C-alpha positions in Angstrom: -22.5 -4.8 -33.5 -23.4 -2.2 -36.1 -27.1 -1.5 -36.4 -27.7 1.2 -39.3 -31.3 2.5 -39.9 -32.6 4.6 -42.8 -35.6 6.7 -43.0 -38.5 5.5 -45.5 -41.8 6.7 -45.3 -41.6 7.8 -41.8 -40.5 4.4 -40.7 -37.2 3.2 -39.6 -35.9 0.4 -41.8 -32.5 -1.7 -40.3 -29.8 -2.6 -43.2 -27.5 -5.8 -42.3 -23.8 -4.3 -42.6 -21.3 -7.2 -42.7 -18.2 -4.9 -44.7 -17.1 -1.1 -45.2 -18.8 -1.3 -48.8 -22.1 -2.0 -47.2 -22.4 1.2 -46.2 -21.2 3.2 -49.1 -24.3 3.9 -50.9 -26.4 4.1 -47.6 -27.7 7.4 -46.7 -28.9 6.5 -42.6 -31.0 8.8 -40.2 -29.6 6.7 -37.3 -26.3 4.7 -36.5 -26.3 2.6 -33.1 -22.9 1.2 -32.1 -23.7 -1.6 -29.9 -20.2 -2.4 -28.2 -18.5 -1.8 -31.4 -15.5 -3.8 -32.7 -12.3 -1.6 -33.6 -12.9 -2.4 -37.3 -16.5 -1.4 -37.0 -15.1 2.1 -35.6 -12.9 2.0 -38.9 -16.0 1.8 -41.1 -17.4 4.8 -39.4 -14.4 6.8 -39.5 -14.2 5.8 -43.2 -17.3 6.5 -44.5 -19.0 9.6 -42.6 -15.6 11.0 -41.4 -16.1 10.6 -37.4 -13.8 9.3 -34.9 -15.6 7.4 -31.8 -13.5 8.6 -28.7 -12.1 5.7 -26.6 -13.7 7.2 -23.5 -16.9 7.7 -25.0 -18.7 5.6 -22.6 -16.6 5.9 -19.9 -18.5 6.5 -16.5 -15.9 8.3 -14.9 -16.2 11.0 -17.7 -16.2 14.4 -16.0 -19.7 16.1 -16.1 -18.5 19.4 -18.1 -17.4 16.7 -21.3 -20.8 15.1 -21.0 -22.6 18.0 -23.2 -20.9 20.2 -25.6 -20.6 20.9 -29.5 -17.6 21.1 -31.6 -16.4 23.8 -33.8 -17.4 21.7 -36.9 -21.1 21.5 -35.6 -20.9 18.0 -34.3 -23.0 17.7 -31.1 -21.9 15.3 -28.3 -24.3 14.2 -25.6 -23.5 11.7 -22.8 -26.7 10.2 -20.9 -27.4 7.5 -18.8 -30.3 4.7 -19.4 -32.1 2.4 -17.0 -31.9 -1.2 -17.5 -34.2 -2.9 -15.1 -34.1 -6.6 -14.7 -34.1 -9.1 -12.3 -30.6 -9.9 -11.4 -28.9 -6.3 -11.8 -30.6 -3.1 -12.2 -28.0 -0.5 -13.9 -27.6 2.8 -15.4 -25.9 2.2 -19.1 -23.8 5.0 -20.3 -24.6 6.0 -23.9 -22.7 8.4 -26.0 -24.8 10.5 -28.5 -22.8 12.2 -31.5 -25.1 14.2 -34.2 -23.3 14.9 -37.7 -24.6 16.0 -40.9 -28.1 14.9 -40.0 -27.1 11.6 -38.6 -27.4 10.4 -35.1 -24.4 8.2 -34.0 -25.3 5.9 -30.4 -22.6 4.1 -28.6 -23.2 1.9 -25.7 -21.6 -1.2 -24.0 -24.7 -3.4 -24.1 -28.3 -3.7 -25.6 -31.0 -1.4 -24.1 -34.6 -2.2 -23.6 -35.4 1.4 -24.6 -33.5 1.2 -27.8 -35.4 -2.0 -28.8 -38.8 -0.5 -27.9 -37.9 2.3 -30.4 -36.8 0.4 -32.9 -40.1 -1.7 -32.9 -42.6 1.3 -32.6 -40.4 3.4 -35.2 -41.0 0.2 -37.9 -45.0 0.0 -37.0 -45.9 3.9 -36.8 -45.4 5.6 -39.8 -44.5 9.4 -39.5 -43.1 8.9 -36.1 -39.5 10.0 -36.9 -38.6 12.4 -39.8 -35.0 13.1 -38.9 -32.2 12.2 -36.6 -33.2 14.8 -34.0 -36.3 13.2 -33.6 -34.6 9.8 -33.0 -32.9 11.3 -30.1 -36.2 13.1 -28.8 -37.9 9.5 -29.0 -35.1 7.8 -27.0 -35.5 10.2 -24.2 -39.4 10.0 -24.7 -39.0 6.2 -24.4 -36.6 6.2 -21.5 -39.2 8.2 -19.5 -41.9 5.7 -20.1 -39.7 2.7 -19.5 -38.6 4.5 -16.3 -42.5 5.5 -15.3 -43.1 1.4 -16.0 -40.2 0.6 -13.8 -41.7 2.8 -10.6 -45.0 1.3 -11.2 -43.2 -2.4 -10.7 -41.4 -0.8 -7.6 -45.0 0.5 -6.2 -46.3 -2.9 -6.6 -43.6 -4.7 -4.6 -43.7 -2.2 -2.0 -47.3 -2.9 -1.7 -46.7 -6.6 -1.0 -43.9 -5.5 1.7 -46.3 -3.4 3.4 -49.0 -5.9 3.7 -46.4 -8.2 4.9 -45.0 -5.7 7.6 -48.5 -4.4 8.6 -50.7 -7.4 8.6 -49.1 -9.9 10.5 -46.4 -10.3 13.2 -42.7 -10.1 12.0 -39.8 -12.1 13.4 -36.5 -11.2 12.8 -35.9 -13.7 9.7 -38.9 -12.1 7.9 -37.7 -8.5 9.0 -34.4 -9.6 7.3 -36.0 -10.6 3.9 -38.3 -7.4 4.2 -35.0 -5.2 4.7 -33.5 -7.1 1.8 -36.5 -6.5 -0.4 -36.7 -2.7 0.5 -33.4 -2.0 0.1 -33.2 -3.6 -3.4 -36.1 -1.6 -4.3 -34.8 1.6 -2.8 -31.6 1.2 -5.0 -33.7 0.7 -8.4 -35.8 4.0 -7.1 -32.5 5.6 -6.7 -31.1 4.7 -10.2 -34.7 5.5 -11.9 -34.1 9.5 -9.9 -30.7 9.4 -11.6 -31.7 8.4 -15.0 -34.8 11.1 -15.2 -32.3 13.9 -13.8 -29.7 12.8 -16.4 -32.5 13.1 -18.8 -33.7 16.4 -17.9 -30.3 17.7 -18.1 -29.8 16.5 -21.8 -32.9 17.9 -22.9 -32.1 21.2 -21.5 -28.7 21.2 -23.3 -30.7 20.6 -26.6 -33.2 23.2 -26.1 -30.7 25.8 -25.3 -28.5 25.0 -28.3 -31.6 26.0 -30.3 -31.1 22.8 -32.5 -35.0 22.1 -32.6 -37.4 23.1 -34.5 -40.7 24.4 -32.9 -42.7 21.1 -33.0 -39.5 19.5 -31.6 -38.8 22.0 -29.2 -42.8 21.5 -27.7 -42.0 17.7 -27.6 -39.0 18.7 -25.6 -41.0 20.6 -23.1 -43.7 17.9 -22.9 -40.8 15.2 -22.0 -39.7 17.8 -19.4 -43.1 17.5 -17.9 -43.3 13.9 -17.9 -40.2 13.7 -15.9 -41.3 16.4 -13.3 -43.9 13.8 -12.4 -41.9 11.1 -12.5 -39.4 13.1 -10.0 -42.5 14.0 -7.6 -43.2 9.9 -7.5 -39.7 8.5 -7.0 -39.8 11.3 -3.9 -42.9 9.7 -2.6 -41.4 6.2 -3.0 -38.5 7.5 -1.2 -40.7 8.5 1.7 -42.4 4.8 1.6 -39.2 3.1 1.3 -38.1 4.9 4.7 -41.4 4.2 6.4 -41.1 0.6 5.8 -37.7 0.5 6.6 -38.6 2.4 9.9 -41.1 0.2 10.8 -39.3 -3.0 10.4 -36.6 -2.0 12.5 -39.3 -1.2 14.9 -40.4 -4.7 14.6 -36.7 -6.1 15.3 -36.4 -3.8 18.4 -39.3 -5.0 20.0 -38.7 -8.3 19.5 -35.3 -7.8 20.9 -36.9 -6.5 23.8 -38.8 -9.4 24.4 -35.8 -11.5 24.6 -34.3 -8.9 26.8 -37.3 -9.2 28.9 -37.3 -12.8 29.0 -33.3 -12.9 30.0 -34.2 -10.1 33.2 -37.1 -12.3 34.5 -34.9 -15.3 34.4 -32.3 -13.9 36.2 -34.4 -12.1 38.8 -35.8 -15.7 39.5 -32.6 -17.1 39.9 -31.0 -14.7 42.2 -32.8 -15.9 45.6 -31.4 -19.2 45.1 -27.9 -17.9 44.3 -28.2 -15.5 47.5 -29.2 -18.8 49.8 -26.2 -20.6 48.6 -23.5 -17.7 48.8 -24.8 -17.2 52.3 -25.0 -20.8 53.4 -22.5 -22.5 51.1 -21.0 -25.7 52.3 -21.4 -25.2 56.1 -23.4 -28.2 57.1 -22.0 -31.2 59.3 -24.5 -33.6 57.7 -24.1 -33.7 53.9 -25.5 -37.3 52.5 -23.8 -36.5 48.7 -20.2 -36.2 50.4 -20.0 -40.1 50.7 -22.0 -40.5 47.2 -19.7 -42.1 45.0 -21.1 -40.7 41.8 -21.5 -37.3 43.5 -18.9 -35.7 41.6 -19.6 -37.1 37.7 -23.0 -36.3 38.9 -22.2 -32.6 39.7 -20.3 -32.3 36.2 -23.2 -33.8 34.1 -25.6 -31.2 35.7 -23.3 -28.4 35.2 -22.9 -29.3 31.8 -27.0 -29.8 31.7 -27.4 -26.5 32.6 -25.2 -24.9 29.9 -26.7 -27.0 26.8 -30.6 -27.1 28.0 -31.0 -23.3 28.4 -28.9 -23.3 24.8 -31.2 -25.7 22.9 -34.1 -23.7 24.2 -33.1 -20.6 22.9 -32.0 -21.6 19.6 -35.2 -23.5 19.0 -36.8 -20.3 20.0 -34.8 -18.2 17.8 -33.0 -16.0 19.9 -29.7 -17.0 19.0 -30.1 -16.0 15.2 
């Protein structure tokens, strides 16, 4: 999908592009390529003289190739953006190319941060003045999106914490708690990776001296926001580790209770076993020897002695 935005009265306006001819008379400030087709890449190459690399959004791209400036003045930046959904939270690689005061962005799927910026830029006048403002606002919006995701993690961990600390936790509840905590830990790690990547991109932009004084100060403010997010992710990692340790502790306590029961039962059965081993069958008068049903009764009793404890342990949940 090809999304082209022009700047008018400080607002972004999206233009519908269905052919190469539709690009001819446009003077866009931002061209967003969402999972672009080879045909759409050809339109961009023909209109702007820009070739989109095939590996633009590859995750295995070397770190040294993620931030660089071409001899012709093209600025290339690869950044990760967060998608926080209920199914699979993930980081999505986005390739930015700044050429002739036009920002080109290439990514494999639509991003919440991009949708949010488009909405704001349509409603808020004077929010964006040039292509570099678009890039800075994307990073600023990404920091806000990461902050909202961190608040969601904190709320989820509060629910888990109340469940762990205010009631007895059996093995089934403990496994559910561990799964929930592991999910939040994964999201927290992705947020940390995301903000670290944003910090690197902003630092590169500041070092390249491409920003004016106002944009430079805005980049510094975004970096300060990221620093606060960093400390919050560290706090959440500590909280996650505490909840995991507490849950594992409850599992160990439950296992120790089961082992204690087995130990007491085995000790209680030792005296009858000792007596049986000493006396055995050493009796002259044993009425059961002449009992016709004695043998099948003994077999049934043996089977019952195995089945009864098994069913009892299973009912108590000790075999799960």
